[in-house]
C-alpha positions in Angstrom: 154.2 -138.7 -37.3 154.1 -141.8 -35.8 157.0 -144.0 -37.6 159.7 -143.0 -35.4 162.7 -145.4 -36.8 162.9 -148.4 -39.4 162.6 -151.8 -37.7 163.5 -155.0 -40.2 163.5 -155.9 -44.4 161.7 -159.1 -44.1 161.3 -161.9 -47.6 159.5 -164.7 -48.0 161.9 -167.8 -48.7 162.6 -171.9 -49.6 165.1 -172.0 -47.7 166.2 -170.2 -44.5 169.3 -172.0 -43.4 170.4 -171.2 -47.2 168.9 -167.6 -47.0 171.4 -167.3 -43.4 174.3 -169.0 -44.6 174.5 -166.3 -48.2 173.5 -163.2 -45.4 176.2 -164.0 -42.6 178.8 -164.8 -45.3 178.6 -162.7 -48.8 176.7 -159.6 -46.8 178.7 -159.5 -43.3 175.6 -160.6 -41.3 174.9 -162.0 -38.1 172.2 -164.8 -37.2 171.1 -163.0 -33.8 168.2 -166.3 -33.7 166.5 -168.4 -36.0 162.9 -170.1 -34.8 159.9 -170.7 -35.3 156.6 -169.0 -34.3 153.2 -170.4 -33.1 150.8 -171.0 -36.1 148.2 -169.8 -34.1 149.9 -166.2 -33.7 151.4 -166.2 -36.9 147.6 -166.8 -38.5 146.5 -164.4 -36.5 149.4 -161.6 -37.6 149.4 -162.4 -41.3 146.4 -163.7 -42.2 147.3 -167.1 -44.0 145.3 -170.3 -42.4 147.2 -173.2 -41.6 150.4 -171.7 -41.5 154.3 -173.6 -40.3 157.3 -170.8 -39.9 160.2 -171.3 -39.1 162.1 -167.8 -38.9 165.6 -166.1 -39.2 166.8 -162.8 -37.9 170.2 -161.2 -39.2 172.1 -158.2 -38.4 174.3 -155.8 -39.8 175.7 -152.7 -41.5 172.8 -150.4 -39.6 169.9 -152.4 -40.2 168.1 -156.3 -39.4 166.7 -158.8 -42.2 164.7 -161.7 -41.4 163.4 -164.6 -43.6 160.5 -166.6 -43.5 160.3 -170.6 -44.7 156.7 -170.9 -44.6 156.3 -174.8 -44.1 152.7 -174.5 -44.0 150.1 -174.0 -46.2 150.7 -176.3 -48.6 149.0 -174.3 -51.8 151.6 -171.6 -51.3 153.5 -170.8 -55.0 156.7 -168.8 -55.7 156.8 -165.5 -57.5 158.7 -163.9 -59.1 158.3 -160.2 -60.0 160.8 -158.3 -62.2 162.4 -154.5 -61.0 159.0 -153.4 -63.6 156.7 -155.6 -61.9 154.9 -153.2 -59.0 155.0 -154.8 -55.6 158.7 -155.4 -56.8 161.2 -154.5 -54.6 164.8 -155.1 -53.3 167.9 -154.3 -50.6 170.8 -151.8 -51.8 174.3 -152.3 -50.0 177.6 -150.9 -50.3 179.7 -152.2 -51.8 183.9 -152.2 -52.0 184.7 -154.4 -54.7 182.1 -155.0 -56.5 184.2 -158.0 -59.1 185.4 -159.2 -55.6 181.3 -159.2 -54.1 179.5 -160.4 -57.3 181.6 -163.3 -57.6 181.6 -164.6 -53.3 177.4 -164.0 -55.0 177.7 -166.7 -57.3 179.2 -169.1 -55.2 176.0 -168.8 -53.3 174.0 -168.9 -56.9 172.7 -165.7 -56.8 173.7 -164.0 -60.2 173.7 -160.5 -61.3 170.9 -160.0 -63.4 173.0 -158.1 -66.2 177.6 -156.8 -66.1 177.5 -153.9 -63.6 177.1 -150.3 -65.1 178.8 -147.0 -63.4 176.2 -145.0 -64.1 176.8 -141.3 -66.1 174.2 -139.4 -65.1 172.2 -137.4 -62.0 172.8 -138.2 -59.0 174.1 -140.6 -58.8 177.1 -140.5 -61.1 180.1 -142.3 -61.5 178.7 -145.0 -59.4 178.9 -148.4 -60.3 176.0 -150.9 -60.1 174.3 -153.8 -60.8 172.1 -155.8 -59.9 171.0 -159.6 -58.1 168.7 -162.1 -57.8 168.7 -165.0 -55.4 166.9 -168.6 -56.4 164.2 -167.8 -54.6 164.0 -164.1 -55.8 164.9 -162.2 -53.9 167.4 -159.3 -55.4 169.7 -157.4 -54.3 172.2 -154.2 -55.4 175.3 -154.1 -55.4 176.6 -150.9 -55.5 180.5 -149.3 -56.0 181.3 -145.5 -55.1 184.7 -143.9 -57.4 187.6 -144.7 -55.4 189.3 -141.6 -54.7 
């Protein structure tokens, strides 16, 4: 196998500072860097002509999250895939108190898609979970393991 490790998970966002604040203050990640990138390099990597970006890296809980705010080109669009749509993705975090985590997220305009659910069957039986969505459509899953 040529893959040796996971490097990062990336999200394209509308406001990198807002997203950094949420992932830092609610999720508990540390901001590693936030700076613009050379437009020619971004265009070469992504194929997006006229790309201008601000990129932030946050690290914690054994993983790195990259947030990219495209400030150009002007013709970019906002998508909001549903969990059933092909290409949809989410990041899941274990939490010690699901209700407290949901309240902290809601204070930053990140809301549960429905009420918390306790799984009754399968290998994850007993887990209490909720999906959340931020203003850009980024979906997170919070998972609370049963106490004891």
